[in-house]
C-alpha positions as CSV (number, residue, x, y, z in Angstrom):
1,X,-13.0,-37.1,49.3
2,X,-16.4,-38.0,47.4
3,X,-18.1,-40.9,49.3
4,X,-19.1,-42.5,45.9
5,X,-15.9,-41.9,44.1
6,X,-14.4,-45.2,42.7
7,X,-10.9,-43.6,43.0
8,X,-10.0,-41.1,45.7
9,X,-6.7,-39.5,46.6
10,X,-3.7,-39.1,44.4
11,X,-4.2,-40.8,40.9
12,X,-1.0,-40.9,38.8
13,X,-0.7,-41.1,35.0
14,X,1.7,-43.9,34.5
15,X,4.4,-44.0,31.7
16,X,4.6,-47.3,30.0
17,X,8.2,-48.4,29.8
18,X,9.5,-49.6,26.5
19,X,12.1,-51.9,25.3
20,X,14.6,-50.6,22.7
21,X,12.4,-52.5,19.9
22,X,9.3,-50.6,21.2
23,X,7.7,-53.5,22.7
24,X,6.3,-53.0,26.2
25,X,8.6,-53.7,29.2
26,X,6.0,-55.1,31.7
27,X,8.5,-55.9,34.4
28,X,9.8,-52.1,34.4
29,X,6.1,-50.8,34.1
30,X,4.9,-52.9,37.0
31,X,8.0,-51.8,39.2
32,X,7.2,-48.1,38.3
33,X,3.4,-48.9,39.4
34,X,4.6,-50.4,42.6
35,X,7.0,-47.4,43.3
36,X,4.1,-45.1,42.5
37,X,1.8,-46.8,45.0
38,X,4.4,-47.1,47.5
39,X,5.2,-43.5,47.5
40,X,1.5,-42.2,48.0
41,X,-0.4,-42.7,45.0
42,X,-3.8,-44.3,45.5
43,X,-4.7,-45.1,41.9
44,X,-2.8,-45.5,38.6
45,X,-4.0,-44.5,35.1
46,X,-2.2,-46.8,32.9
47,X,-2.5,-46.3,29.1
48,X,-4.1,-42.9,29.8
49,X,-3.0,-39.3,29.6
50,X,0.7,-40.2,28.8
51,X,-0.3,-40.8,25.2
52,X,1.6,-43.7,24.1
53,X,-1.4,-46.1,24.3
54,X,-2.6,-44.5,20.9
55,X,0.6,-46.2,19.5
56,X,-0.5,-49.7,21.0
57,X,-2.5,-52.4,19.4
58,X,-5.6,-53.9,21.1
59,X,-3.5,-57.1,22.1
60,X,-0.7,-55.0,23.5
61,X,-3.2,-53.0,25.7
62,X,-4.8,-56.3,26.8
63,X,-1.4,-57.7,27.6
64,X,-0.4,-54.6,29.8
65,X,-3.6,-54.9,31.9
66,X,-3.2,-58.6,32.3
67,X,0.7,-58.3,32.9
68,X,0.4,-55.7,35.6
69,X,-2.2,-57.8,37.6
70,X,0.0,-60.9,37.0
71,X,2.8,-58.9,38.5
72,X,0.9,-58.1,41.5
73,X,-0.7,-54.8,40.8
74,X,-4.2,-54.9,42.4
75,X,-6.7,-54.2,39.7
76,X,-8.9,-52.0,42.0
77,X,-6.0,-49.6,41.7
78,X,-5.9,-49.5,38.0
79,X,-7.8,-47.2,35.8
80,X,-6.7,-48.1,32.5
81,X,-7.1,-45.9,29.3
82,X,-9.4,-47.9,26.9
83,X,-10.5,-45.2,24.4
84,X,-9.7,-46.0,20.6
85,X,-11.2,-44.6,17.4
86,X,-13.3,-47.9,17.0
87,X,-16.3,-48.3,19.4
88,X,-16.1,-52.2,19.3
89,X,-12.3,-52.0,20.4
90,X,-13.1,-49.6,23.2
91,X,-15.8,-51.9,24.4
92,X,-13.6,-55.0,24.2
93,X,-10.9,-53.2,26.3
94,X,-13.6,-51.8,28.7
95,X,-14.9,-55.4,29.4
96,X,-11.6,-56.6,29.7
97,X,-10.6,-54.2,32.3
98,X,-13.7,-55.1,34.3
99,X,-13.0,-58.7,33.9
100,X,-9.8,-58.2,35.6
101,X,-11.3,-56.4,38.3
102,X,-10.7,-52.7,37.4
103,X,-13.6,-50.5,38.8
104,X,-13.3,-47.9,36.1
105,X,-11.7,-46.8,32.8
106,X,-10.6,-43.8,31.1
107,X,-12.2,-43.2,27.6
108,X,-11.0,-40.4,25.6
109,X,-13.4,-38.6,23.4
110,X,-13.3,-39.8,19.7
111,X,-10.1,-38.2,18.4
112,X,-10.6,-39.1,14.8
113,X,-12.8,-35.9,14.2
114,X,-12.0,-32.3,14.8
115,X,-14.4,-30.4,17.1
116,X,-16.9,-33.1,17.3
117,X,-20.5,-31.8,18.4
118,X,-21.9,-32.3,21.9
119,X,-24.5,-34.6,20.3
120,X,-21.7,-36.5,18.6
121,X,-19.9,-36.9,21.9
122,X,-23.0,-38.0,23.5
123,X,-23.7,-40.5,20.9
124,X,-20.3,-41.9,21.1
125,X,-20.2,-42.4,25.0
126,X,-23.8,-43.7,24.9
127,X,-22.9,-46.3,22.5
128,X,-19.7,-47.4,24.5
129,X,-21.8,-47.4,27.7
130,X,-24.6,-49.3,26.0
131,X,-22.5,-52.0,24.3
132,X,-20.3,-52.4,27.6
133,X,-23.3,-53.3,29.8
134,X,-22.0,-51.4,32.6
135,X,-18.9,-53.6,33.0
136,X,-16.9,-50.7,34.4
137,X,-17.3,-47.2,35.2
138,X,-16.4,-44.7,32.6
């Protein structure tokens, strides 16, 4: 394991449980997170690679982060997906994750353009990092 890694071991992509009306079921999501941690996972990528976060609004994403912490999930175990097409929203979510105690976040590349150049990707991430003031590792 890397000495300076903020997350080590097994890190699972966490599905977000939903109610029939498509609102987030925080109780079931938290129970699933607890099960993953109890069964060998070291970290939890919420709102990340499972894809449903792109269908959630900013307030819903914040409610998920806050709701999981309120339900006993240690923020140091969370690596929330905060990437959005809008840099200010990504920065807001990054800062919220850091405020809750999450050591790092997942930031997808900007998905609103096909095949962005390397310079474009660098500029996007550079802007997110600069505006986030190092709130959390990306």
